[in-house]
N, CA, C, O and the ligand as a Tripos MOL2 file, in Angstrom:
@<TRIPOS>MOLECULE
protein
  285   283    72     0     0
PROTEIN
NO_CHARGES

@<TRIPOS>ATOM
      1 N          85.7510   87.7140 -109.7570 N.3       1 MET1
      2 CA         86.9140   86.9420 -109.2420 C.3       1 MET1
      3 C          88.1760   87.9600 -109.1590 C.2       1 MET1
      4 O          88.4460   88.6770 -110.1220 O.2       1 MET1
      5 N          88.8180   87.9840 -108.1470 N.am      2 PRO2
      6 CA         89.9360   88.9830 -108.0330 C.3       2 PRO2
      7 C          91.1570   88.5380 -108.7960 C.2       2 PRO2
      8 O          91.4690   87.3500 -108.8740 O.2       2 PRO2
      9 N          91.8120   89.4680 -109.3300 N.am      3 ILE3
     10 CA         93.0330   89.2260 -110.0370 C.3       3 ILE3
     11 C          94.1720   89.8300 -109.1860 C.2       3 ILE3
     12 O          94.1300   91.0160 -108.8590 O.2       3 ILE3
     13 N          95.2170   88.9950 -108.8150 N.am      4 TYR4
     14 CA         96.2690   89.4030 -108.1270 C.3       4 TYR4
     15 C          97.5370   89.3870 -108.9010 C.2       4 TYR4
     16 O          97.8270   88.4990 -109.7030 O.2       4 TYR4
     17 N          98.3150   90.4700 -108.6050 N.am      5 GLU5
     18 CA         99.6750   90.4160 -109.3060 C.3       5 GLU5
     19 C         100.7670   89.9830 -108.4660 C.2       5 GLU5
     20 O         100.8860   90.4710 -107.3420 O.2       5 GLU5
     21 N         101.5640   89.1290 -108.8920 N.am      6 TYR6
     22 CA        102.5730   88.5590 -108.2150 C.3       6 TYR6
     23 C         104.0570   88.9100 -108.8840 C.2       6 TYR6
     24 O         104.1140   89.1890 -110.0810 O.2       6 TYR6
     25 N         105.0570   88.8900 -108.1950 N.am      7 ARG7
     26 CA        106.4110   89.1220 -108.6580 C.3       7 ARG7
     27 C         107.2270   87.9470 -108.2230 C.2       7 ARG7
     28 O         107.2360   87.6110 -107.0390 O.2       7 ARG7
     29 N         107.9410   87.2830 -109.1730 N.am      8 CYS8
     30 CA        108.7700   86.1310 -108.7580 C.3       8 CYS8
     31 C         110.0850   86.6510 -108.3350 C.2       8 CYS8
     32 O         110.7270   87.4100 -109.0620 O.2       8 CYS8
     33 N         110.5240   86.2400 -107.1170 N.am      9 LYS9
     34 CA        111.8230   86.7470 -106.5390 C.3       9 LYS9
     35 C         113.0750   86.0270 -107.2960 C.2       9 LYS9
     36 O         114.2170   86.4760 -107.1990 O.2       9 LYS9
     37 N         112.7940   85.0140 -107.9620 N.am     10 ASP10
     38 CA        113.8220   84.1870 -108.5420 C.3      10 ASP10
     39 C         114.1910   84.8010 -110.0130 C.2      10 ASP10
     40 O         115.3520   85.0230 -110.3580 O.2      10 ASP10
     41 N         113.1600   85.0190 -110.7490 N.am     11 CYS11
     42 CA        113.4130   85.4830 -112.1520 C.3      11 CYS11
     43 C         112.8290   86.8620 -112.4460 C.2      11 CYS11
     44 O         112.9770   87.4390 -113.5230 O.2      11 CYS11
     45 N         112.1190   87.3690 -111.3470 N.am     12 GLU12
     46 CA        111.5750   88.6980 -111.3850 C.3      12 GLU12
     47 C         110.5940   88.9810 -112.4250 C.2      12 GLU12
     48 O         110.4110   90.1130 -112.8740 O.2      12 GLU12
     49 N         109.9430   87.9040 -112.8140 N.am     13 THR13
     50 CA        108.7920   88.0050 -113.6510 C.3      13 THR13
     51 C         107.5830   88.4490 -112.8530 C.2      13 THR13
     52 O         107.3220   87.9900 -111.7410 O.2      13 THR13
     53 N         106.8210   89.4140 -113.5090 N.am     14 VAL14
     54 CA        105.6640   89.9390 -112.8370 C.3      14 VAL14
     55 C         104.5060   89.2690 -113.6140 C.2      14 VAL14
     56 O         104.4680   89.3670 -114.8400 O.2      14 VAL14
     57 N         103.5850   88.6080 -112.9450 N.am     15 PHE15
     58 CA        102.4950   88.0210 -113.6770 C.3      15 PHE15
     59 C         101.1430   88.2460 -112.7930 C.2      15 PHE15
     60 O         101.1380   88.4390 -111.5770 O.2      15 PHE15
     61 N         100.0630   88.1890 -113.5920 N.am     16 GLU16
     62 CA         98.8100   88.1570 -112.8850 C.3      16 GLU16
     63 C          98.0940   86.8640 -112.8780 C.2      16 GLU16
     64 O          98.2140   86.0810 -113.8200 O.2      16 GLU16
     65 N          97.3530   86.6090 -111.8510 N.am     17 THR17
     66 CA         96.8000   85.4150 -111.6450 C.3      17 THR17
     67 C          95.4720   85.4610 -110.8900 C.2      17 THR17
     68 O          95.2930   86.2640 -109.9750 O.2      17 THR17
     69 N          94.5060   84.5500 -111.3040 N.am     18 PHE18
     70 CA         93.1320   84.5890 -110.5270 C.3      18 PHE18
     71 C          93.4100   83.8540 -109.2310 C.2      18 PHE18
     72 O          94.0090   82.7800 -109.1800 O.2      18 PHE18
     73 N          92.9420   84.4960 -108.2160 N.am     19 VAL19
     74 CA         92.9580   83.7760 -106.9120 C.3      19 VAL19
     75 C          91.5690   83.8540 -106.2610 C.2      19 VAL19
     76 O          91.0930   84.9150 -105.8580 O.2      19 VAL19
     77 N          90.9380   82.6460 -106.1810 N.am     20 SER20
     78 CA         89.4720   82.6050 -105.7870 C.3      20 SER20
     79 C          89.3780   82.5470 -104.1700 C.2      20 SER20
     80 O          88.3640   82.9160 -103.5770 O.2      20 SER20
     81 N          90.4420   82.0860 -103.5630 N.am     21 SER21
     82 CA         90.5480   82.0270 -102.0580 C.3      21 SER21
     83 C          91.9350   82.1440 -101.5260 C.2      21 SER21
     84 O          92.9430   81.9900 -102.2160 O.2      21 SER21
     85 N          91.9220   82.4280 -100.2420 N.am     22 ILE22
     86 CA         93.2150   82.6510  -99.6330 C.3      22 ILE22
     87 C          94.1750   81.3230  -99.6960 C.2      22 ILE22
     88 O          95.3740   81.4690  -99.9380 O.2      22 ILE22
     89 N          93.6600   80.1290  -99.4890 N.am     23 PRO23
     90 CA         94.4510   78.9000  -99.6510 C.3      23 PRO23
     91 C          95.1170   78.9410 -101.0740 C.2      23 PRO23
     92 O          96.3090   78.6630 -101.2070 O.2      23 PRO23
     93 N          94.3850   79.2640 -102.0470 N.am     24 ASP24
     94 CA         94.8730   79.2640 -103.3940 C.3      24 ASP24
     95 C          96.0430   80.1840 -103.5630 C.2      24 ASP24
     96 O          96.9500   79.8960 -104.3440 O.2      24 ASP24
     97 N          96.0470   81.2870 -102.8500 N.am     25 ALA25
     98 CA         97.1360   82.3480 -102.9290 C.3      25 ALA25
     99 C          98.4040   81.7020 -102.4180 C.2      25 ALA25
    100 O          99.4700   82.1640 -102.8250 O.2      25 ALA25
    101 N          98.4100   80.7370 -101.6160 N.am     26 ASP26
    102 CA         99.6280   80.1170 -101.1650 C.3      26 ASP26
    103 C         100.2180   79.0880 -102.0570 C.2      26 ASP26
    104 O         101.3240   78.5850 -101.8600 O.2      26 ASP26
    105 N          99.3660   78.7730 -103.1280 N.am     27 LYS27
    106 CA         99.8810   77.7950 -104.0880 C.3      27 LYS27
    107 C         100.3820   78.4600 -105.3780 C.2      27 LYS27
    108 O         100.7690   77.7940 -106.3380 O.2      27 LYS27
    109 N         100.3610   79.7650 -105.3610 N.am     28 VAL28
    110 CA        100.7410   80.4040 -106.6280 C.3      28 VAL28
    111 C         102.1490   80.2600 -106.7980 C.2      28 VAL28
    112 O         102.9490   80.4170 -105.8760 O.2      28 VAL28
    113 N         102.4910   79.9310 -108.0870 N.am     29 VAL29
    114 CA        103.9060   79.6810 -108.4640 C.3      29 VAL29
    115 C         104.0920   80.5930 -109.7190 C.2      29 VAL29
    116 O         103.1500   80.9840 -110.4080 O.2      29 VAL29
    117 N         105.4420   80.8990 -109.9490 N.am     30 CYS30
    118 CA        105.7550   81.6840 -111.0670 C.3      30 CYS30
    119 C         105.4190   81.0150 -112.3750 C.2      30 CYS30
    120 O         105.7140   79.8400 -112.5950 O.2      30 CYS30
    121 N         104.7660   81.8250 -113.2780 N.am     31 LYS31
    122 CA        104.4020   81.1990 -114.4530 C.3      31 LYS31
    123 C         105.5940   80.9450 -115.4240 C.2      31 LYS31
    124 O         105.4650   80.2080 -116.4020 O.2      31 LYS31
    125 N         106.6270   81.5100 -115.1540 N.am     32 LYS32
    126 CA        107.8620   81.3300 -116.0540 C.3      32 LYS32
    127 C         108.7230   80.1810 -115.5410 C.2      32 LYS32
    128 O         109.0450   79.2570 -116.2890 O.2      32 LYS32
    129 N         109.0930   80.2410 -114.2740 N.am     33 CYS33
    130 CA        110.1160   79.2220 -113.7360 C.3      33 CYS33
    131 C         109.3990   78.3600 -112.7450 C.2      33 CYS33
    132 O         110.0480   77.4480 -112.2340 O.2      33 CYS33
    133 N         108.1430   78.5250 -112.4050 N.am     34 GLU34
    134 CA        107.3950   77.6910 -111.4340 C.3      34 GLU34
    135 C         107.9820   77.7340 -110.0690 C.2      34 GLU34
    136 O         107.7800   76.8170 -109.2740 O.2      34 GLU34
    137 N         108.7050   78.7770 -109.7760 N.am     35 SER35
    138 CA        109.1660   78.9110 -108.4430 C.3      35 SER35
    139 C         108.0810   79.4310 -107.4680 C.2      35 SER35
    140 O         107.2540   80.2740 -107.8180 O.2      35 SER35
    141 N         108.1210   78.9040 -106.2630 N.am     36 LYS36
    142 CA        107.1130   79.3050 -105.2410 C.3      36 LYS36
    143 C         107.5740   80.4860 -104.4640 C.2      36 LYS36
    144 O         106.9030   80.9400 -103.5370 O.2      36 LYS36
    145 N         108.7380   80.9980 -104.8430 N.am     37 ASN37
    146 CA        109.3200   82.1820 -104.2000 C.3      37 ASN37
    147 C         108.6390   83.5290 -104.8880 C.2      37 ASN37
    148 O         109.2880   84.3420 -105.5460 O.2      37 ASN37
    149 N         107.3600   83.6140 -104.6500 N.am     38 VAL38
    150 CA        106.7150   84.7290 -105.3390 C.3      38 VAL38
    151 C         106.1550   85.7380 -104.2160 C.2      38 VAL38
    152 O         105.8850   85.3260 -103.0880 O.2      38 VAL38
    153 N         106.0180   86.9020 -104.5420 N.am     39 GLU39
    154 CA        105.3890   87.8400 -103.5160 C.3      39 GLU39
    155 C         104.2880   88.5950 -104.2080 C.2      39 GLU39
    156 O         104.3500   89.0010 -105.3680 O.2      39 GLU39
    157 N         103.2430   88.7500 -103.3600 N.am     40 LYS40
    158 CA        102.0780   89.4240 -103.9550 C.3      40 LYS40
    159 C         102.2730   90.8560 -104.0450 C.2      40 LYS40
    160 O         102.8830   91.4520 -103.1570 O.2      40 LYS40
    161 N         101.7630   91.4930 -105.1320 N.am     41 GLN41
    162 CA        102.0320   92.8670 -105.2850 C.3      41 GLN41
    163 C         100.7270   93.6120 -104.9440 C.2      41 GLN41
    164 O          99.6470   93.0570 -105.1480 O.2      41 GLN41
    165 N         100.7970   94.8690 -104.4230 N.am     42 ILE42
    166 CA         99.6320   95.6410 -104.3910 C.3      42 ILE42
    167 C          99.1240   96.0560 -105.8670 C.2      42 ILE42
    168 O          99.8630   96.6240 -106.6710 O.2      42 ILE42
    169 N          97.9080   95.7440 -106.1120 N.am     43 SER43
    170 CA         97.4050   95.9180 -107.4080 C.3      43 SER43
    171 C          97.2660   97.4880 -107.7040 C.2      43 SER43
    172 O          96.4850   98.1800 -107.0500 O.2      43 SER43
    173 N          98.0120   97.9730 -108.6560 N.am     44 THR44
    174 CA         97.8560   99.4330 -108.9920 C.3      44 THR44
    175 C          96.5360   99.5890 -109.8430 C.2      44 THR44
    176 O          95.9550  100.6710 -109.9280 O.2      44 THR44
    177 N          96.1040   98.4440 -110.4630 N.am     45 PHE45
    178 CA         94.9020   98.5260 -111.2180 C.3      45 PHE45
    179 C          93.6860   98.8140 -110.2370 C.2      45 PHE45
    180 O          92.8330   99.6490 -110.5390 O.2      45 PHE45
    181 N          93.6390   98.1070 -109.0740 N.am     46 ALA46
    182 CA         92.5200   98.3800 -108.1700 C.3      46 ALA46
    183 C          92.5680   99.7420 -107.6280 C.2      46 ALA46
    184 O          91.5180  100.3770 -107.5310 O.2      46 ALA46
    185 N          93.7190  100.2660 -107.2560 N.am     47 SER47
    186 CA         93.7830  101.6540 -106.7400 C.3      47 SER47
    187 C          93.3840  102.6020 -107.7020 C.2      47 SER47
    188 O          92.7460  103.6010 -107.3720 O.2      47 SER47
    189 N          93.7350  102.3490 -108.9660 N.am     48 ARG48
    190 CA         93.2280  103.2900 -110.0040 C.3      48 ARG48
    191 C          91.7790  103.4050 -110.1580 C.2      48 ARG48
    192 O          91.2020  104.4670 -110.3930 O.2      48 ARG48
    193 N          91.1610  102.1530 -110.0000 N.am     49 LEU49
    194 CA         89.7490  102.0010 -110.1530 C.3      49 LEU49
    195 C          89.0510  102.8290 -109.0530 C.2      49 LEU49
    196 O          88.0960  103.5620 -109.3130 O.2      49 LEU49
    197 N          89.5580  102.6860 -107.8330 N.am     50 SER50
    198 CA         88.8420  103.3980 -106.6870 C.3      50 SER50
    199 C          89.0880  104.8980 -106.7990 C.2      50 SER50
    200 O          88.2480  105.7110 -106.4130 O.2      50 SER50
    201 N          90.2810  105.2560 -107.3480 N.am     51 GLY51
    202 CA         90.4890  106.6430 -107.5050 C.3      51 GLY51
    203 C          89.5410  107.3100 -108.4980 C.2      51 GLY51
    204 O          89.0880  108.4340 -108.2800 O.2      51 GLY51
    205 N          89.2350  106.5780 -109.6320 N.am     52 SER52
    206 CA         88.4030  107.2410 -110.6000 C.3      52 SER52
    207 C          86.9800  107.1150 -110.1610 C.2      52 SER52
    208 O          86.1640  107.9110 -110.6280 O.2      52 SER52
    209 N          86.6030  106.2160 -109.3290 N.am     53 SER53
    210 CA         85.2290  106.1610 -108.8360 C.3      53 SER53
    211 C          84.9750  107.2680 -107.7710 C.2      53 SER53
    212 O          83.8350  107.6990 -107.5920 O.2      53 SER53
    213 N          86.0160  107.7120 -107.0850 N.am     54 SER54
    214 CA         85.9190  108.7470 -106.1190 C.3      54 SER54
    215 C          85.8180  110.1050 -106.8710 C.2      54 SER54
    216 O          85.2700  111.0670 -106.3340 O.2      54 SER54
    217 N          86.3470  110.1740 -108.1090 N.am     55 ASN55
    218 CA         86.3480  111.3860 -108.8730 C.3      55 ASN55
    219 C          84.8140  111.5240 -109.4300 C.2      55 ASN55
    220 O          84.2720  112.6260 -109.5180 O.2      55 ASN55
    221 N          84.2360  110.4300 -109.7580 N.am     56 ALA56
    222 CA         82.8650  110.4800 -110.3330 C.3      56 ALA56
    223 C          81.8390  111.1720 -109.4440 C.2      56 ALA56
    224 O          81.1930  112.1200 -109.8910 O.2      56 ALA56
    225 N          81.6600  110.7080 -108.1460 N.am     57 PRO57
    226 CA         80.7700  111.3960 -107.2980 C.3      57 PRO57
    227 C          80.9510  112.9410 -107.2010 C.2      57 PRO57
    228 O          79.9930  113.7120 -107.1650 O.2      57 PRO57
    229 N          82.2460  113.3300 -107.1630 N.am     58 ALA58
    230 CA         82.5770  114.6960 -107.0340 C.3      58 ALA58
    231 C          81.9980  115.4920 -108.3050 C.2      58 ALA58
    232 O          81.4910  116.6040 -108.1590 O.2      58 ALA58
    233 N          82.0920  114.9010 -109.4900 N.am     59 GLY59
    234 CA         81.5430  115.6020 -110.6640 C.3      59 GLY59
    235 C          79.9560  115.5910 -110.5470 C.2      59 GLY59
    236 O          79.3080  116.5380 -110.9920 O.2      59 GLY59
    237 N          79.4070  114.6110 -110.0010 N.am     60 ALA60
    238 CA         77.9510  114.5360 -109.8410 C.3      60 ALA60
    239 C          77.4890  115.5060 -108.8690 C.2      60 ALA60
    240 O          76.3930  116.0540 -108.9860 O.2      60 ALA60
    241 N          78.3370  115.7490 -107.8570 N.am     61 LEU61
    242 CA         77.9150  116.6590 -106.8080 C.3      61 LEU61
    243 C          77.8960  118.1140 -107.3090 C.2      61 LEU61
    244 O          77.0080  118.8960 -106.9720 O.2      61 LEU61
    245 N          78.8840  118.4370 -108.1040 N.am     62 SER62
    246 CA         78.9730  119.7840 -108.7190 C.3      62 SER62
    247 C          77.8030  119.9790 -109.6840 C.2      62 SER62
    248 O          77.2890  121.0820 -109.8690 O.2      62 SER62
    249 N          77.4390  118.9470 -110.2420 N.am     63 GLY63
    250 CA         76.2780  119.0500 -111.2380 C.3      63 GLY63
    251 C          74.9930  119.3490 -110.4960 C.2      63 GLY63
    252 O          74.1300  120.0980 -110.9540 O.2      63 GLY63
    253 N          74.9060  118.7290 -109.3280 N.am     64 CYS64
    254 CA         73.6570  118.8970 -108.4410 C.3      64 CYS64
    255 C          73.7090  120.3580 -107.9070 C.2      64 CYS64
    256 O          72.7150  121.0770 -107.9980 O.2      64 CYS64
    257 N          74.7950  120.7670 -107.3850 N.am     65 SER65
    258 CA         74.8850  122.0930 -106.7810 C.3      65 SER65
    259 C          74.5040  123.2500 -107.8120 C.2      65 SER65
    260 O          73.8750  124.2620 -107.5010 O.2      65 SER65
    261 N          74.9550  122.9620 -109.0180 N.am     66 SER66
    262 CA         74.5860  124.0440 -110.1180 C.3      66 SER66
    263 C          73.1760  123.9990 -110.4700 C.2      66 SER66
    264 O          72.5830  125.0030 -110.8650 O.2      66 SER66
    265 N          72.5740  122.7640 -110.3270 N.am     67 LYS67
    266 CA         71.1440  122.6960 -110.5550 C.3      67 LYS67
    267 C          70.3190  123.4060 -109.4730 C.2      67 LYS67
    268 O          69.3560  124.1220 -109.7480 O.2      67 LYS67
    269 N          70.7410  123.1730 -108.2570 N.am     68 SER68
    270 CA         70.0200  123.7910 -107.1000 C.3      68 SER68
    271 C          70.1770  125.2560 -107.1040 C.2      68 SER68
    272 O          69.2610  125.9780 -106.7070 O.2      68 SER68
    273 N          71.4040  125.7750 -107.5750 N.am     69 GLY69
    274 CA         71.5620  127.1710 -107.6990 C.3      69 GLY69
    275 C          70.6800  127.7800 -108.7470 C.2      69 GLY69
    276 O          70.2120  128.9120 -108.6250 O.2      69 GLY69
    277 N          70.4670  127.0110 -109.7730 N.am     70 PHE70
    278 CA         69.5420  127.5290 -110.8730 C.3      70 PHE70
    279 C          68.1430  127.7210 -110.5550 C.2      70 PHE70
    280 O          67.4570  128.6710 -110.9330 O.2      70 PHE70
    281 N          67.7360  126.6710 -109.7730 N.am     71 SER71
    282 CA         66.2940  126.7650 -109.3120 C.3      71 SER71
    283 C          66.1470  127.6420 -108.0210 C.2      71 SER71
    284 O          65.0380  127.8190 -107.5170 O.2      71 SER71
    285 ZN        110.1910   82.9190 -111.7230 Zn       72 ZN72
@<TRIPOS>BOND
     1     1     2 1
     2     2     3 1
     3     3     4 2
     4     3     5 am
     5     5     6 1
     6     6     7 1
     7     7     8 2
     8     7     9 am
     9     9    10 1
    10    10    11 1
    11    11    12 2
    12    11    13 am
    13    13    14 1
    14    14    15 1
    15    15    16 2
    16    15    17 am
    17    17    18 1
    18    18    19 1
    19    19    20 2
    20    19    21 am
    21    21    22 1
    22    22    23 1
    23    23    24 2
    24    23    25 am
    25    25    26 1
    26    26    27 1
    27    27    28 2
    28    27    29 am
    29    29    30 1
    30    30    31 1
    31    31    32 2
    32    31    33 am
    33    33    34 1
    34    34    35 1
    35    35    36 2
    36    35    37 am
    37    37    38 1
    38    38    39 1
    39    39    40 2
    40    39    41 am
    41    41    42 1
    42    42    43 1
    43    43    44 2
    44    43    45 am
    45    45    46 1
    46    46    47 1
    47    47    48 2
    48    47    49 am
    49    49    50 1
    50    50    51 1
    51    51    52 2
    52    51    53 am
    53    53    54 1
    54    54    55 1
    55    55    56 2
    56    55    57 am
    57    57    58 1
    58    58    59 1
    59    59    60 2
    60    59    61 am
    61    61    62 1
    62    62    63 1
    63    63    64 2
    64    63    65 am
    65    65    66 1
    66    66    67 1
    67    67    68 2
    68    67    69 am
    69    69    70 1
    70    70    71 1
    71    71    72 2
    72    71    73 am
    73    73    74 1
    74    74    75 1
    75    75    76 2
    76    75    77 am
    77    77    78 1
    78    78    79 1
    79    79    80 2
    80    79    81 am
    81    81    82 1
    82    82    83 1
    83    83    84 2
    84    83    85 am
    85    85    86 1
    86    86    87 1
    87    87    88 2
    88    87    89 am
    89    89    90 1
    90    90    91 1
    91    91    92 2
    92    91    93 am
    93    93    94 1
    94    94    95 1
    95    95    96 2
    96    95    97 am
    97    97    98 1
    98    98    99 1
    99    99   100 2
   100    99   101 am
   101   101   102 1
   102   102   103 1
   103   103   104 2
   104   103   105 am
   105   105   106 1
   106   106   107 1
   107   107   108 2
   108   107   109 am
   109   109   110 1
   110   110   111 1
   111   111   112 2
   112   111   113 am
   113   113   114 1
   114   114   115 1
   115   115   116 2
   116   115   117 am
   117   117   118 1
   118   118   119 1
   119   119   120 2
   120   119   121 am
   121   121   122 1
   122   122   123 1
   123   123   124 2
   124   123   125 am
   125   125   126 1
   126   126   127 1
   127   127   128 2
   128   127   129 am
   129   129   130 1
   130   130   131 1
   131   131   132 2
   132   131   133 am
   133   133   134 1
   134   134   135 1
   135   135   136 2
   136   135   137 am
   137   137   138 1
   138   138   139 1
   139   139   140 2
   140   139   141 am
   141   141   142 1
   142   142   143 1
   143   143   144 2
   144   143   145 am
   145   145   146 1
   146   146   147 1
   147   147   148 2
   148   147   149 am
   149   149   150 1
   150   150   151 1
   151   151   152 2
   152   151   153 am
   153   153   154 1
   154   154   155 1
   155   155   156 2
   156   155   157 am
   157   157   158 1
   158   158   159 1
   159   159   160 2
   160   159   161 am
   161   161   162 1
   162   162   163 1
   163   163   164 2
   164   163   165 am
   165   165   166 1
   166   166   167 1
   167   167   168 2
   168   167   169 am
   169   169   170 1
   170   170   171 1
   171   171   172 2
   172   171   173 am
   173   173   174 1
   174   174   175 1
   175   175   176 2
   176   175   177 am
   177   177   178 1
   178   178   179 1
   179   179   180 2
   180   179   181 am
   181   181   182 1
   182   182   183 1
   183   183   184 2
   184   183   185 am
   185   185   186 1
   186   186   187 1
   187   187   188 2
   188   187   189 am
   189   189   190 1
   190   190   191 1
   191   191   192 2
   192   191   193 am
   193   193   194 1
   194   194   195 1
   195   195   196 2
   196   195   197 am
   197   197   198 1
   198   198   199 1
   199   199   200 2
   200   199   201 am
   201   201   202 1
   202   202   203 1
   203   203   204 2
   204   203   205 am
   205   205   206 1
   206   206   207 1
   207   207   208 2
   208   207   209 am
   209   209   210 1
   210   210   211 1
   211   211   212 2
   212   211   213 am
   213   213   214 1
   214   214   215 1
   215   215   216 2
   216   215   217 am
   217   217   218 1
   218   218   219 1
   219   219   220 2
   220   219   221 am
   221   221   222 1
   222   222   223 1
   223   223   224 2
   224   223   225 am
   225   225   226 1
   226   226   227 1
   227   227   228 2
   228   227   229 am
   229   229   230 1
   230   230   231 1
   231   231   232 2
   232   231   233 am
   233   233   234 1
   234   234   235 1
   235   235   236 2
   236   235   237 am
   237   237   238 1
   238   238   239 1
   239   239   240 2
   240   239   241 am
   241   241   242 1
   242   242   243 1
   243   243   244 2
   244   243   245 am
   245   245   246 1
   246   246   247 1
   247   247   248 2
   248   247   249 am
   249   249   250 1
   250   250   251 1
   251   251   252 2
   252   251   253 am
   253   253   254 1
   254   254   255 1
   255   255   256 2
   256   255   257 am
   257   257   258 1
   258   258   259 1
   259   259   260 2
   260   259   261 am
   261   261   262 1
   262   262   263 1
   263   263   264 2
   264   263   265 am
   265   265   266 1
   266   266   267 1
   267   267   268 2
   268   267   269 am
   269   269   270 1
   270   270   271 1
   271   271   272 2
   272   271   273 am
   273   273   274 1
   274   274   275 1
   275   275   276 2
   276   275   277 am
   277   277   278 1
   278   278   279 1
   279   279   280 2
   280   279   281 am
   281   281   282 1
   282   282   283 1
   283   283   284 2
@<TRIPOS>SUBSTRUCTURE
     1 MET1         2 RESIDUE 1 A MET
     2 PRO2         6 RESIDUE 1 A PRO
     3 ILE3        10 RESIDUE 1 A ILE
     4 TYR4        14 RESIDUE 1 A TYR
     5 GLU5        18 RESIDUE 1 A GLU
     6 TYR6        22 RESIDUE 1 A TYR
     7 ARG7        26 RESIDUE 1 A ARG
     8 CYS8        30 RESIDUE 1 A CYS
     9 LYS9        34 RESIDUE 1 A LYS
    10 ASP10       38 RESIDUE 1 A ASP
    11 CYS11       42 RESIDUE 1 A CYS
    12 GLU12       46 RESIDUE 1 A GLU
    13 THR13       50 RESIDUE 1 A THR
    14 VAL14       54 RESIDUE 1 A VAL
    15 PHE15       58 RESIDUE 1 A PHE
    16 GLU16       62 RESIDUE 1 A GLU
    17 THR17       66 RESIDUE 1 A THR
    18 PHE18       70 RESIDUE 1 A PHE
    19 VAL19       74 RESIDUE 1 A VAL
    20 SER20       78 RESIDUE 1 A SER
    21 SER21       82 RESIDUE 1 A SER
    22 ILE22       86 RESIDUE 1 A ILE
    23 PRO23       90 RESIDUE 1 A PRO
    24 ASP24       94 RESIDUE 1 A ASP
    25 ALA25       98 RESIDUE 1 A ALA
    26 ASP26      102 RESIDUE 1 A ASP
    27 LYS27      106 RESIDUE 1 A LYS
    28 VAL28      110 RESIDUE 1 A VAL
    29 VAL29      114 RESIDUE 1 A VAL
    30 CYS30      118 RESIDUE 1 A CYS
    31 LYS31      122 RESIDUE 1 A LYS
    32 LYS32      126 RESIDUE 1 A LYS
    33 CYS33      130 RESIDUE 1 A CYS
    34 GLU34      134 RESIDUE 1 A GLU
    35 SER35      138 RESIDUE 1 A SER
    36 LYS36      142 RESIDUE 1 A LYS
    37 ASN37      146 RESIDUE 1 A ASN
    38 VAL38      150 RESIDUE 1 A VAL
    39 GLU39      154 RESIDUE 1 A GLU
    40 LYS40      158 RESIDUE 1 A LYS
    41 GLN41      162 RESIDUE 1 A GLN
    42 ILE42      166 RESIDUE 1 A ILE
    43 SER43      170 RESIDUE 1 A SER
    44 THR44      174 RESIDUE 1 A THR
    45 PHE45      178 RESIDUE 1 A PHE
    46 ALA46      182 RESIDUE 1 A ALA
    47 SER47      186 RESIDUE 1 A SER
    48 ARG48      190 RESIDUE 1 A ARG
    49 LEU49      194 RESIDUE 1 A LEU
    50 SER50      198 RESIDUE 1 A SER
    51 GLY51      202 RESIDUE 1 A GLY
    52 SER52      206 RESIDUE 1 A SER
    53 SER53      210 RESIDUE 1 A SER
    54 SER54      214 RESIDUE 1 A SER
    55 ASN55      218 RESIDUE 1 A ASN
    56 ALA56      222 RESIDUE 1 A ALA
    57 PRO57      226 RESIDUE 1 A PRO
    58 ALA58      230 RESIDUE 1 A ALA
    59 GLY59      234 RESIDUE 1 A GLY
    60 ALA60      238 RESIDUE 1 A ALA
    61 LEU61      242 RESIDUE 1 A LEU
    62 SER62      246 RESIDUE 1 A SER
    63 GLY63      250 RESIDUE 1 A GLY
    64 CYS64      254 RESIDUE 1 A CYS
    65 SER65      258 RESIDUE 1 A SER
    66 SER66      262 RESIDUE 1 A SER
    67 LYS67      266 RESIDUE 1 A LYS
    68 SER68      270 RESIDUE 1 A SER
    69 GLY69      274 RESIDUE 1 A GLY
    70 PHE70      278 RESIDUE 1 A PHE
    71 SER71      282 RESIDUE 1 A SER
    72 ZN72       285 GROUP 0 **** ****
């Protein structure tokens, strides 16, 4: 289940919430003041995950090339 990060424009509280579907995303309210004036943030957590996963294959590739060079 995806976790989305929202920021409340009224009290500037940043909070994370589970959103199982797009209609649910429209019902998200601030956890502090319950305002509907919230905006979805681009998740830095997700971009970090994809960045680390792109690094892993690169390390595996260099391992393979050194093996092929040995044989
Ligand atoms: Zn708020």
